[in-house]
DOTIVO-181532 format. One line per field, with one value per residue (C-alpha): residue number from 1; z, y, x. Coordinates in steps of 0.25 Angstrom, whole numbers, plus 2048, in hexadecimal, padded with zeros to 3 digits. Last residue first. Example, Ala and Ser with C-alpha at 12.3 -4.5 7.8 and 13.67 -1.06 7.14 Angstrom:
BEGIN
n = [2|1]
c3 = [81D|81F]
c2 = [7FC|7EE]
c1 = [837|831]
This chain:
BEGIN
n = [646|645|644|643|642|641|640|639|638|637|636|635|634|633|632|631|630|629|628|627|626|625|624|623|622|621|620|619|618|617|616|615|614|613|612|611|610|609|608|607|606|605|604|603|602|601|600|599|598|597|596|595|594|593|592|591|590|589|588|587|586|585|584|583|582|581|580|579|578|577|576|575|574|573|572|571|570|569|568|567|566|565|564|563|562|561|560|559|558|557|556|555|554|553|552|551|550|549|548|547|546|545|544|543|542|541|540|539|538|537|536|535|534|533|532|531|530|529|528|527|526|525|524|523|522|521|520|519|518|517|516|515|514|513|512|511|510|509|508|507|506|505|504|503|502|501|500|499|498|497|496|495|494|493|492|491|490|489|488|487|486|485|484|483|482|481|480|479|478|477|476|475|474|473|472|471|470|469|468|467|466|465|464|463|462|461|460|459|458|457|456|455|454|453|452|451|450|449|448|447|446|445|444|443|442|441|440|439|438|437|436|435|434|433|432|431|430|429|428|427|426|425|424|423|422|421|420|419|418|417|416|415|414|413|412|411|410|409|408|407|406|405|404|403|402|401|400|399|398|397|396|395|394|393|392|391|390|389|388|387|386|385|384|383|382|381|380|379|378|377|376|375|374|373|372|371|370|369|368|367|366|365|364|363|362|361|360|359|358|357|356|355|354|353|352|351|350|349|348|347|346|345|344|343|342|341|340|339|338|337|336|335|334|333|332|331|330|329|328|327|326|325|324|323|322|321|320|319|318|317|316|315|314|313|312|311|310|309|308|307|306|305|304|303|302|301|300|299|298|297|296|295|294|293|292|291|290|289|288|287|286|285|284|283|282|281|280|279|278|277|276|275|274|273|272|271|270|269|268|267|266|265|264|263|262|261|260|259|258|257|256|255|254|253|252|251|250|249|248|247|246|245|244|243|242|241|240|239|238|237|236|235|234|233|232|231|230|229|228|227|226|225|224|223|222|221|220|219|218|217|216|215|214|213|212|211|210|209|208|207|206|205|204|203|202|201|200|199|198|197|196|195|194|193|192|191|190|189|188|187|186|185|184|183|182|181|180|179|178|177|176|175|174|173|172|171|170|169|168|167|166|165|164|163|162|161|160|159|158|157|156|155|154|153|152|151|150|149|148|147|146|145|144|143|142|141|140|139|138|137|136|135|134|133|132|131|130|129|128|127|126|125|124|123|122|121|120|119|118|117|116|115|114|113|112|111|110|109|108|107|106|105|104|103|102|101|100|99|98|97|96|95|94|93|92|91|90|89|88|87|86|85|84|83|82|81|80|79|78|77|76|75|74|73|72|71|70|69|68|67|66|65|64|63|62|61|60|59|58|57|56|55|54|53|52|51|50|49|48|47|46|45|44|43|42|41|40|39|38|37|36|35|34|33|32|31|30|29|28|27|26|25|24|23|22|21|20|19|18|17|16|15|14|13|12|11|10|9|8|7|6|5|4|3|2|1]
c3 = [82B|82A|820|826|833|82D|82D|821|818|80A|807|7F9|7FD|80A|802|7F7|802|809|7FC|7FC|808|80A|804|80C|819|818|816|821|82B|827|829|837|83B|837|840|84B|848|84A|848|83F|837|831|826|817|810|801|7FE|7EF|7E9|7DC|7D8|7CA|7C4|7C8|7D4|7D2|7DC|7D8|7D3|7DD|7DB|7DA|7E7|7EF|7FE|807|815|81A|824|823|829|821|825|820|812|80A|7FC|7FA|7EC|7EC|7E0|7E2|7D6|7DC|7DE|7EC|7EB|7F7|7F3|7FF|7FE|800|805|802|7FF|803|7F8|7F1|7E3|7E4|7E2|7D3|7CE|7C2|7B6|7B3|7BC|7BF|7B8|7C2|7CC|7D9|7E5|7F3|801|80E|81A|826|82C|835|843|847|83D|840|84F|853|85B|84E|849|854|84D|841|84A|84D|841|842|851|84E|844|84C|857|84E|849|84B|84B|845|84E|848|84A|849|850|84B|858|851|851|845|845|83A|83C|84B|848|846|855|85B|85C|860|85F|867|873|87D|87B|885|88B|889|887|879|87C|886|87C|871|87A|880|880|885|880|887|884|878|86E|877|879|86A|86A|876|87A|86C|86A|878|875|868|86E|879|871|870|87F|880|879|86A|867|871|86C|86F|873|871|877|870|874|86D|864|862|855|857|84E|84E|840|83C|842|83B|82D|82F|831|826|81C|820|81E|811|80C|810|808|7FC|7FC|801|7F8|7FD|7F9|808|806|7F8|7FB|809|802|7F8|804|80C|800|7FE|80E|80D|803|80B|818|812|809|816|80E|7FF|7F8|7FB|7F5|7FF|7F5|7EA|7E8|7E9|7E1|7EC|7F3|7FB|7F7|7FA|7F9|7F7|7FB|806|810|80D|80D|81B|81F|819|823|82E|82A|82C|83B|83D|838|842|84E|84A|847|854|85C|855|858|84B|841|846|83F|832|829|81E|828|832|826|821|82F|831|825|828|836|831|827|832|83C|831|82E|83D|83F|832|839|841|840|84C|856|850|854|84E|854|860|856|853|846|83D|832|82C|81D|81B|826|820|812|819|820|812|80C|818|817|807|80B|815|80A|809|80A|809|7FD|807|80B|818|821|819|81C|82B|829|820|82A|836|82E|829|837|83E|832|836|844|840|844|838|82F|834|82C|826|818|80D|801|7FD|7EF|7EF|7E5|7E6|7DD|7D8|7DB|7D7|7E5|7EC|7E4|7E6|7F5|7F4|7EE|7F6|803|7FD|7FA|808|80C|803|80A|818|812|80E|81A|823|82A|839|840|84E|84A|84B|841|838|838|837|82C|824|826|822|816|811|814|80B|801|800|7FF|7F4|7EB|7E9|7DD|7E0|7D8|7CD|7CA|7C6|7BC|7B6|7B4|7B3|7C1|7C6|7D5|7D6|7E0|7DB|7E7|7E9|7F7|7EF|7E2|7DF|7DA|7E8|7E8|7DB|7E1|7EE|7E6|7DD|7E8|7EE|7E2|7E1|7D3|7C5|7BE|7AF|7A2|794|78B|77F|786|796|79D|7AC|7B6|7C3|7D1|7DD|7E3|7E1|7D4|7CF|7D0|7C8|7BE|7BC|7BB|7AF|7A9|7AA|7A3|798|795|786|780|77A|787|789|797|793|785|78B|796|78C|782|78E|78F|79C|7A0|7A7|7B5|7B5|7C1|7C5|7B6|7B5|7C2|7BF|7B1|7B7|7C1|7B8|7AF|7BA|7BF|7B1|7B1|7BE|7CC|7D7|7E2|7D7|7DA|7D4|7C5|7C1|7CB|7C4|7C4|7C0|7B5|7AF|7B1|7AA|79F|79D|79E|793|789|77F|789|782|78A|783|77F|778|76F|766|760|765|76E|773|780|780|78B|78B|798|792|788|794|797|789|789|797|792|786|78E|798|78E|788|796|799|78C|790|79D|7AB|7B5|7B3|7AE|7A6|7A0|79C|796|78E|78A|784|78A|781|786|791|79A|7A7|7A2|79B|7A8|7B0|7A7|7A9|7B8|7B8|7B0|7BA|7C6|7C2|7CF|7C9|7BA|7B6|7BD|7B4|7AD|7BA|7C2|7B6|7B7|7C6|7C7|7D6]
c2 = [7AB|7B4|7AD|7A0|7A3|7A1|792|78A|78A|783|783|78A|792|797|79A|7A3|7AA|7AE|7B2|7BC|7C3|7D1|7CC|7BF|7C6|7D1|7C7|7BE|7CA|7D0|7C2|7C1|7CF|7CB|7BF|7C7|7D2|7C7|7CF|7C4|7C1|7B5|7B2|7AC|7AF|7AB|7AE|7AD|7AC|7B0|7AE|7A8|79C|791|795|794|78E|780|780|786|786|793|799|79A|79D|79A|79F|79A|79E|79A|7A5|7AF|7BE|7C2|7BE|7C0|7BE|7C0|7C0|7C1|7C2|7BF|7C7|7D2|7D6|7D4|7D3|7D3|7CE|7CF|7C3|7C2|7B6|7AF|7A1|7A1|7A4|799|79A|7A9|7A4|7A3|7A5|7AF|7AA|7AC|7A1|79C|78F|78D|788|78E|786|786|78A|78A|792|78E|79A|7A5|7A6|798|799|7A8|7A4|7B0|7A7|7A0|7AB|7A9|79F|7A9|7B3|7AA|7AC|7BB|7BB|7B1|7B9|7C5|7BE|7BA|7AB|7A2|796|793|791|787|78B|784|778|76B|764|756|75B|752|75A|761|76E|76D|772|780|780|77F|784|77D|784|784|77D|775|767|75D|751|757|74B|74E|75D|75A|750|75B|766|771|780|788|794|799|7A2|7A8|7B3|7BF|7B9|7BA|7C3|7C0|7B1|7AC|7B3|7AC|79F|79E|7A3|799|78D|788|788|77E|773|770|76B|774|775|782|781|78C|790|79B|7A7|7AA|7B6|7C2|7C9|7D8|7E0|7EE|7EB|7EC|7FA|7FE|7F9|801|80E|80B|809|816|81D|816|819|828|828|821|82C|827|829|830|82E|82B|81D|819|81E|817|80A|80C|80F|803|7F9|7FE|7FC|7EE|7EA|7F2|7EB|7DD|7E0|7E4|7E6|7E2|7EB|7F7|805|80F|815|814|822|82A|836|840|837|842|83E|848|841|84B|84D|857|850|843|84B|850|841|83D|847|840|832|830|834|82C|820|822|823|817|80F|812|80F|800|7FA|7FF|7F5|7EA|7DE|7D7|7DC|7E2|7E6|7ED|7F4|7F9|7FE|804|80C|811|814|81E|824|827|82B|835|83A|83E|844|84D|853|85C|85A|860|861|854|84E|846|84E|844|839|840|83C|844|848|853|854|853|85D|867|866|869|875|879|879|882|88B|88C|88F|89A|8A1|8A1|8AD|8A5|8AE|8B9|8B1|8B1|8B5|8AD|8A1|8A3|8A6|899|890|894|892|884|880|885|87E|870|871|870|878|880|874|872|866|863|866|870|86E|876|87C|881|88C|894|8A0|8A2|8AF|8A9|8AB|8A6|899|898|899|88E|884|888|885|878|873|876|86D|862|863|861|856|84E|851|84C|857|85A|863|867|875|87B|871|875|884|882|878|881|88E|887|881|88E|895|88A|88B|89B|899|88F|897|890|88A|881|885|88B|87D|879|884|882|873|86B|867|870|871|863|859|84C|842|84A|850|85A|855|85E|854|855|864|865|85A|862|86F|868|862|871|876|86C|865|867|863|869|862|867|872|86B|862|866|85A|85A|853|851|854|84C|84B|83D|83F|848|83D|833|83E|83F|831|831|83D|834|829|831|839|83A|834|83F|842|84E|851|860|85C|851|85A|865|85B|857|864|86C|875|882|885|87C|878|86B|866|868|862|856|854|854|84A|840|842|83F|833|82D|830|829|82F|82C|820|816|808|808|804|7F6|7F6|7ED|7F8|803|7FA|7FA|809|80C|803|809|817|813|80E|804|7F8|7ED|7E2|7DB|7CD|7C7|7CC|7C0|7C1|7CE|7CC|7D5|7D5|7DF|7E6|7EB|7E4|7DA|7D7|7D4|7C7|7C2|7C6|7BF|7B1|7B1|7B7|7AB|7A1|7A8|7A9|79A|796|79F|796|79C|7A4|7B1|7BA|7AF|7AC|7BB|7BC|7AF|7B4|7C0|7CE|7DA|7E8|7F2|7E7|7EA|7E6|7D9|7D4|7D8|7D0|7C4|7C6|7C7|7BA|7B3|7B8|7B5|7BA|7C7|7C7|7C6|7D3|7DB|7E2|7E3|7E9|7F2|7F8|7F9|801|7FF]
c1 = [82B|81E|815|81A|814|807|809|802|80F|80C|81B|819|80E|815|822|81A|813|821|826|81A|821|81A|80C|80B|811|806|7FC|800|801|7F3|7ED|7F4|7EE|7E1|7E1|7E5|7DB|7D0|7C3|7BD|7CA|7C3|7CD|7CC|7D9|7DC|7EB|7ED|7FC|801|810|80E|807|810|819|829|833|82F|822|819|809|801|7FD|7F0|7F1|7E5|7E1|7D4|7CA|7BB|7B1|7B8|7B9|7C6|7C5|7D2|7D7|7E6|7EC|7FB|804|813|819|811|802|7FC|7ED|7E3|7D5|7CB|7C2|7B2|7AE|7A0|7A6|7B6|7BF|7C6|7BF|7C3|7D1|7CF|7DD|7DC|7E3|7F2|7F8|7EB|7EE|7F9|7EE|7EF|7F4|7EE|7F4|7ED|7F1|7E9|7E0|7E5|7E5|7EA|7F6|7F9|7FA|803|80C|80E|816|820|828|82B|832|83F|847|846|84A|855|85A|85A|861|86D|86C|879|872|865|858|84D|840|832|838|82F|82F|832|841|847|855|85C|854|857|865|85F|85C|84F|841|833|826|818|81D|814|81A|814|81A|829|833|835|837|842|848|849|84F|848|849|83C|835|828|81D|823|81E|820|82E|832|83F|846|840|842|850|855|84F|857|863|863|860|86E|86F|864|86C|86D|860|859|84B|845|836|82D|81F|818|811|803|802|7F8|7FA|7FB|7F1|7F9|7FC|7ED|7EC|7FA|7F4|7E7|7F0|7F9|7ED|7E7|7F4|7F6|7E9|7EB|7F7|7F1|7E6|7D9|7CD|7C1|7B3|7AF|7A8|7AD|7BC|7BC|7B8|7C3|7CD|7C7|7CA|7D9|7DB|7D5|7E0|7EB|7E7|7E7|7F5|7FC|809|80C|803|80C|808|80E|817|80E|808|814|80F|80E|803|7FB|7ED|7E2|7D5|7CA|7BB|7BD|7B6|7BD|7CA|7C7|7C4|7D3|7D9|7D2|7D3|7E1|7E1|7D5|7DC|7E7|7DD|7D5|7E2|7E7|7DA|7DA|7CD|7C5|7CC|7C3|7C7|7C1|7CC|7C2|7B7|7C1|7C7|7BA|7B7|7C4|7C4|7B5|7B9|7C5|7BB|7B1|7BB|7C1|7B3|7B1|7BF|7BE|7B1|7BA|7C9|7CF|7C4|7BF|7CC|7D8|7E3|7E4|7E7|7F5|7FB|7F1|7FB|7F3|7F3|7E4|7E1|7EC|7E6|7D8|7DE|7E4|7D6|7D1|7DC|7D9|7CA|7CF|7D6|7E6|7EE|7FB|800|804|810|818|80E|804|80B|809|7FA|7F9|800|7F7|7EA|7F0|7F4|7E7|7DF|7E7|7E4|7D5|7C9|7C9|7C6|7B9|7B5|7A7|7AB|7A7|7AF|7BB|7BA|7C8|7C7|7D4|7D5|7E3|7EB|7F8|7FE|7F2|7F2|801|7FE|7F3|7FD|808|800|7FB|80A|80D|802|808|815|80F|806|812|81A|80E|807|806|7FC|7FF|804|812|818|80D|811|81F|81F|815|81D|82A|824|81E|82B|833|828|82A|839|838|82E|821|81A|80E|803|80D|812|804|803|811|80F|81C|81B|826|828|82F|830|838|835|827|825|81C|816|80A|800|7F9|7F9|7F0|7E8|7E5|7E3|7D9|7D1|7D1|7CB|7BF|7BE|7C1|7CF|7CE|7D1|7D2|7CB|7C5|7BD|7BC|7C2|7BF|7C9|7C2|7C5|7C1|7CE|7D1|7CA|7D6|7DF|7D6|7D4|7E3|7E5|7DB|7E3|7EF|7E9|7E3|7F0|7EC|7FA|804|80C|816|80F|80C|807|7FE|7F9|7F6|7EF|7E6|7E1|7E2|7D6|7D9|7DC|7E8|7EF|7E7|7E8|7F7|7F9|7F1|7F6|805|800|7FB|807|810|809|80A|819|81A|81B|823|823|81F|825|832|831|82F|825|81A|811|81C|820|812|80F|81D|818|80B|811|81B|80F|815|818|81F|824|831|834|841|84B|84F|841|839|82D|823|81B|80F|808|7FA|7F7|7EE|7F9|801|7F9|7FD|80B|80D|808|811|81D|81B|81C|829|82E|82C|833|83F|840|83E|847|840|84C|852|845|843|851|84F|841|848|846|844|848|843|841|839|82B|831|837|82A|822|82A|82B|81B|81A|823|81D|80E|808|803|805|7F7|7F4|7FC|7F0|7E8|7F3|7F6|7E9|7E9|7F6|7F9]
């Protein structure tokens, strides 16, 4: 997320009408009259004019101007085209970013230009080559940030230009990273002759190299993902071309306590180079290059089989992998107030991920393979609690181990932890059900069959009774009563939870019956009672002081879910006094005064109770994926947790 824009436009969060008005102006290439805008938003022209006055003042802080012309209307003016594109991308007026923007392309051009140059490069040269007149300060700042991921620095020499300085192998890793293999629009021409020459290869030669590589790796026990396999071939081409041009290669590999020659990856690389050398003389690689390619192979290995994760195979990497894995699980245990170490599957899967990362920690480099598709997996509306803690753990990991997870690595760790949490199965009691046979016992047969056939695990017993039988019973031992749809027209004092409609298919029956079994999990007994509280409309554009509702001495986690319906979730999971409060602006008919902003304040005492944690996760996941349900709950003041799922 663009944090700068997030801060500038934060005032729109939860203010549906103002945000809609802003987006209408942002999308429009021409002036729009107040009548046009009022027709779009379903309000009066006077309301639009009042809103525009407020919006105009707020947008000035975001360096935007709303201009007006008599008889033509209003228009949003953004002089800087790049700034306009960033704003449109931020509000997803364009499709979510899966390919690079023009800004990204300029940054990558500068990186390729600097990494392939032996001489200092002046900014004026870059401006001329990119056909821009501005100073490229934002692009160069981004370049510096990417270089820092590889512990490289951009050194500026007055009157001479800029040079990339750092260890040779890190320069090579970044040089390969900015080569777009597997791209949607692959091209061998990046507009920089020196960079193109690093990876040039005749088609026949490339096919031979690919064939040898695929045959060699399939005959070994090593497995690469397709992305890493393609990248490894690019490394081979790079070093082959260095040999052809007689370039001196200085890798500057550090001394690390890791015997790479004992690994199966070394056997693969050694065999591969020997076979390639039979086809091409230029694959006469030094032992240092073999060592580096072995490191890349270890980093690229898809460790699917846990039996391969041994000291014999990976030497000292195992010890560091266990340390880093345990660090992650320890932090997660403290955050979630559970024991995250008792899942054997999670322990094994996380160790597989941490072995390649451990080598990169030893080398002092984060090697991100994102191919420019950085936002594919960025989803804030799934598993918000785990995602929040994953981000915190990533930052803590970076502080302790001086290593920043790539987005791909973070996603893999997140998925492994999520799988562990999803394996928590909720205990449930079995329900005792009575079907009221208003139209006779035969009329209840289909309902009874579907209940027994699809929900037998949730049912202790199910009996069909007519009303006078129930009235004559001394004790009623049923959890729920069900009857036909006709019962809606009758005054039945047993308060049926379900009315079966006529003519439903089997699947419709199953879907309609699900909700009556949520109570079998005892959400309402495990979790505190839901309470609702209104927000004063004066906080429409001002900070709502939810802190005044915090329990004394408690530190809360704040999870923010942006969008047209804006959620603020505040959590404390080791609270002595449990509470579940939902704050919202008051309803006025079908609209909400003050905007679509909701605050959830949750005090829970998890205390190693994984059942309770799983229930909380279910509620939060349901809340962020179905925000309309939250609106309904607030309007109806529903206190039954089953209403989150119906």
